[in-house]
N, C-alpha and C positions, 0 to 999 in steps of 0.2 A: 571337549575337543580331543579327538584321538591323536596319538603320536606314533612315530615310526621307531622310537627308541625303546629298547628292552634293557632294563637295568638288572644286572646280575653280577655276582662275584664268582660264580662257578664256571663261566665261559670266558674265553679270551675276548678282549675288545675287538670289534670288527666294524669296518665302515663299508656298508653296501648302499650308501646314499644314492638315490632317493627311495629305495625300497625298504631298507631296514638298517638299523644301527644297533649294535650290542655295546653297551657301556657299563663300566664299573658303577656301583651304587653310590660311591662318594668321590668327590673331587680330591685332588692331591695338591701339594704345594706348588707343583709345576703348572697347574691350570691357570693361575693368574696371568702368566706371561706367554703361555703357549697356545692360547685358544685361536682356532681358525674358523672362518665362516664356511659353511657348507651350502652351496647353491645360492639361489637368490631369495629375496624376501617373498614369503607366501602370504596369501590372504585367506582367512577362514572366518566365517560369520562376520563379526565386526572387529577383528584383530588382524594385524600384520605381524608376522613372526619370522624368525630364521633359526636355523640350528647352528650351534657352535660346538666344536669338538677340540679337545686338547691333543696337540700333536704328539705329546710325550706318553700320556697314560691312556688316552682314548675316552676320557670322561666326556659325555655329550649332554647338552642342555638345549631346550627350546627357549629362545629369548623373545618375549613380546616386544616388538619394536614400537608399536603404537596402537592405540585404541581408535577405531573409526566411529565417530558419532553418527547417530541416526539422522539422515539428511532432512526428513520431514520435521523432526523436532527442532533441528537447527533453524530451519526456515521460519517456523512458528516463533521461536525466540527472537530472531532478527526482526520480524514484523512487530512483535510486542515491544521490543526495545525502541524501534524507530517511532512507533506511535506514542510511547511513553515520553521519549526525549524530544519530541517535536517542538521546536521553538525554544528549547532550554539553552542551547548553545548557538552562538553566532559564528559564522565562518570567519576565520582569520585570514586576511588577505595580505 
């Protein structure tokens, strides 16, 4: 999964979102409380992610928000579960 973030300690941090972001290589103590969301959640392959950047030092990271399961596999598992459990549970009214 390619990223728009370039990690370096030789250039000043720069936010050119959504084209490019230059970030320090390591987070600082300020990053815990000063992270901001950049843009909206993006989808690539079977992942949803977003970029977060520290307002103070410029450290940026891509955060995987969630994994998107394969729909065909989910459908097969639901069918298998439904046929396996058929008649095992009675409806509670």
